[in-house]
Each structure stands twice: as C-alpha cells, then as structure tokens.
C-alpha positions, 0 to 999 in steps of 0.5 A, a space after each residue: 762448827 760440827 757437833 753430834 746432838 743426841 736424842 733419846 727416843 728409846 731406853 737405849 736407842 739415840 738418833 744422831 744429828 749432824 748440826 752445821 753453825 758456820 763461822 764458829 770455832 770448830 767442835 770438836 777442836 782437832 789437834 794433831 800430835 807430833 808424837 807416836 798414837 800410844 800402842 799400850 796403856 802406858 802415858 796420859 793426859 793433864 791439862 795446865 796453864 803452862 805458858 802463863 796466858 791464863 788458859 788451861 793448855 795441853 800435856 800429852 805422854 807416851 812412852 819417849 815423848 812428852 808433847 805441850 800444845 797451847 789452849 788453841 792447839 798450837 804446839 809449844 813444844 815436844 820432847 823426846 825423852 824416856 820419861 816414866 810412864 807405864 802400864 800395870 802399876 803392880 808389876 811395873 811401878 808407878 803411875 799405872 794405866 794411863 798415868 801422864 808421868 807429869 805435872 805442872 805449877 811455879 814450882 820455882 816462884 818466879 812467876 812461871 810455869 814448869 813441867 815435872 817429870 821423871 826419866 827412867 835414869 832417876 833423875 827429877 826434870 823441871 822444864 820452863 813450861 812456855 819453851 821446855 827448856 831445862 830449867 834444874 834437875 835432881 836425883 834424889 836419894 832412892 829408898 832401899 826397898 825401891 827400884 827408883 822414885 816413880 811419881 812426882 807430884 806438885 804439892 803444897 805442905 807449908 801452906 803458903 797458898 803456891 806450888 812450891 813442893 814436891 812430893 816424890 812415891 815409889 812401889 816395892 821393887 819385889 813382889 806385889 808393887 804398891 807406892 809405900 814410900 813417900 818423901 816430901 820435898 821443900 822444891 828448893 832443897 830437892 835442887 840443891 840435894 837437901 833433906 827431905 821435909 818427911 819420908 815414909 814407907 808406911 803409906 797405904 796406897 791403891 794398888 793400881 794408882 798413886 796417892 792423890 793429894 787434896 786439901 781435905 781439912 782446910 788447913 791450907 796444906 796438902 794431904 795425902 791419900 790413899 788406904 792411909 792419910 798422912 798430913 802435909 807434915 808427914 803425921 798418920 791421920 787416918 786409916 781406912 776400916 779394916 778390910 781384906 785385899 787392896 783399895 782398887 781407886 781413890 776418890 775426894 768429895 764433900 760426901 757428909 757436907 754435915 762433918 767437917 773437911 772432905 771425904 776420901 771414897 775408897 773402893 776395896 777388892 777383895 772385901 768388895 766394899 766402898 767405904 767413906 773416910 775423913 781426915 778423922 778416921 772411917 764414916 762408913 762401909 758398905 757393900 751391895 750383894 758383895 759385888 766387886 766395886 772396882 770403878 766408880 765415878 762421884 758426884 751430883 747426879 740427882 737433879 734438884 739436890 747437892 747430895 753427893 752418890 757414889 756410883 759403882 760399875 762392877 767388875 763384870 767383864 762383860 754385862 756389867 751391873 752398876 749400883 749406886 750409894 747415896 752420902 749415907 752408904 745406903 744403896 738406892 740404885 741398881 740397874 744392867 748396862 745391857 738395858 740402857 746401854 745404846 745399839 752396838 755398845 760393847 758388852 765390856 760396858 764403860 771404863 775411865 770414868 769421870 763425873 763431869 759439869 758438862 750442861 751448866 746446871 748443878 746435876 752432873 753426868 758421867 763421862 766414859 768410853 768403851 770399856 777394853 777397846 779403843 772405842 766411843 765416849 759418852 754421857 750418861 747419867 749415873 743414876 738412871 743409866 740413861 745414855 744423854 750422848 755418844 761421841 763416835 771416836 776410836 778413844 785411847 785416853 779420856 779425860 776431862 776438864 775446864 778448857 773453853 773457860 766457861 767454866 763448864 768441862 769439856 771431853 778430851 780425847 787421845 785417838 791415835 795421834 790426834 787430840 779432839 776437844 769436844 765442847 757442850 754448844 749449849 747455851 751456859 745457864 750459870 755463866 757466872 759461876 767461878 772456874 773450877 781452876 779457881 779451886 786447889 783441889 781441882 788442880 790437884 786432883 786433874 794431875 794426880 790421876 790414872 785409869 783407875 782413879 780419873 
C-alpha cells in the first residue's frame, strides 16, 4: 500500500512522505470506470448497498451514463441512459451541480435493493441493484407549472422503518427555478399509476439544490427539509425566519442537544446570515460582518467537546475568509484561508466541503477539494484552518462515506473516469463504535446531496 502521510512543519506548509506497506490492500483503492469522464458539473456519486451483501457499493453518474461497482471495485453493471442530471439548477432544473440523480433502497420490499432514477422522457425507473435489470417504471403526472419531475428520493413517510416511499421534486419551468413542487408517493401506488400521499407547490427549497430528507423530530418518519419543513403527511411544520434573497445550502445536525430533535442549518444569500431552525420553528439567526456564508461544514470540530460548530467558507472569489459560529450562534473563530493553505493551493480556496469522521476520535475534520478547478483534496481543522493532509488529485467530484467498515469515513474522489477511495491507514482508536450506516438519517443525507449541500 502507498499513501501520503502529511506532517505539519509550519502553519501553511506540509511535508509528504510516501510510505509503503507490502501485502496490504492498495490505498487508495482505484476503480477504472467504464463511463466517460465528466466534462461539466453534471452527475455525481452515491454510496449504498445495492447488491445486498452488507457492504456499501458505488453509483456514479455522468450525462448519459450510470455505473454501478461493488465494494471491492468490481463492475456490477453500466447503463447508458438519458438520466436527469445537470448543472445550474436555477436555470436548468434539479438535481444541480454534482447532483447524482440516482437513489437506492429496497423499494418494493422483496429483500433486494433497487436503484431509482428519472430519465428526460419523464419516466421514473427502478432497476435491480445487483444486475441493473429493469424492475418497474412509472410516469407520474407533472404539475402544470413544472417541466418534468427532476429529482426522486427514497423516503419513509409511513414510519415502517423501511424504504417504501418516494419523494418527487420539480422546479418551476419559467423564471428563476427552485424546487417548489413536491409529490410524496407510496412506491406501489406510484408504479400502478395511483394517487400520491400528498402534494404541494409551497415548498421553499434551497436555490441551488433539492430537498433533503431526515427524521428530525424522532417520529420514525422522514421530514422534507428546506426553508420550509414539511411533515411526512404533507403538513407545513416550520418556516425559516424571514430573510432576503434565497437559501444557498442546508445541513442537518443536533446543533442544540438541549432542545428536542435535530436542527436544520440554513445559509442565506442576500441577507447573508446563518440560521438554525427545528421542527418547531427558528432557533437563532446570526451573521459575521454581513459576509455571505455560501458553503459550510457542520460538525464536532473541537477536541474534547461534543458541541456542534458551523464553519462558513465565505463567498470571495479568491482569498476566502472563513468564520465559525458555535451552537448558540456566537462567532468564535475567523481567519484568512491564505494564511493556512499549503503552498501551491489555489487562491480560490476550497469547495464541496464535508465534515468527516476520519480519525476515529470524536473530533471531526473537514474534507474539501480545490475550488473552481479539478484539483487536490485536503483534510483540515475547521476551527483553526490547519491543513492536516493533502491528496494530490485532479478531482472532478468529492464524496465522503464509510466504505471500509470500521465506522470511520473514507474519501472518495472521481478523477476523470477513475474513482479513488482513500482510507485512514492509522489504527482505529474506537473500533466498537456503531457503523454510521445504522443511522437512517445518515443514509438519507448521503443520497440527498449536491455541490452546495454535500
């Protein structure tokens, strides 16, 4: 195995040493994909167990192609199909930049996983996860104000504990497009042309990505999350505090453990605030010098503490100035990316930022790629900005998930037509922790994502 071990020698400098360990599995694992390389921002990555062997597998999309590879990197199937993926959602519709346009789960209850996606002829497809064979199709009616359904998500609106429901989302077909239209279906009704559980045209979505799903009030059912929160039965539960402009991105975390349920973190563009809301409504709203937050990482970033922090990148085209709020909405850190980035890192900063359980310690890091370029990938400490590790790449996509099985998360990089999976070679200090996949909210959020809301 070869990997890059990085040793901080100064605040903005890293020494990389190649370390060989013969006889071990390659690190990174490299998968040669039988699909074209992305030439724009359309398509992305989803990880899910699609061949039912208990191990997470890889789904990768680019325009016209959907590829499925198992946990070891063996090809399961590749499908050429005109699936719905795209770029700027406000002009092209969902799923937006890096949106994978694909989801997976045992949707029909037969004990075998299906892969679900929409094609541009308005058809929803369910295919066998293990071999890609078509299992079912549906062509649900489209709202009058929409062009077509653009995003299909696996859900549980009945509280069964299973993936038997589907949420469809569409944007308005004219003007500035946002995902205002929703339709919730039981899978069997959807396939036989039946009626939805509920619909709405009043959902306030992020401007650049679709709804996210999670059970934030612990009722065993998924809520639909945006600047509005809808219940599993289609009731409006909460609305964000009034803001000007739109929401750029959305995250889910237990920001305030003293309050019931989980919270939704929203980043505003226009009025340039961060706000936190729960199923009961807004909790706090704050800004730092009226700087636009734009992108964030939300997680446990302070050693020795379980407190959730919200790291905001800022929106400067170059020379970014990140700032951090604590769980009560107080600005606690700020710095300039130029002061902490390693030599040669782009002045445009970082993008596609994930909180990551990399070390096995309670403290999380952030994982990101070079912004506005197919560039390197890094791990850094959000509260200080210190770069911990740098991986040389020409990364087109970046995704984070538990692949190996020791509950820690791996770094998954799409570079052209090759997929790289980096794992932490250090021993896991807490090997008995539950796998992250056991948390249904983790499974949901790893499918309902794109560039703005990784």
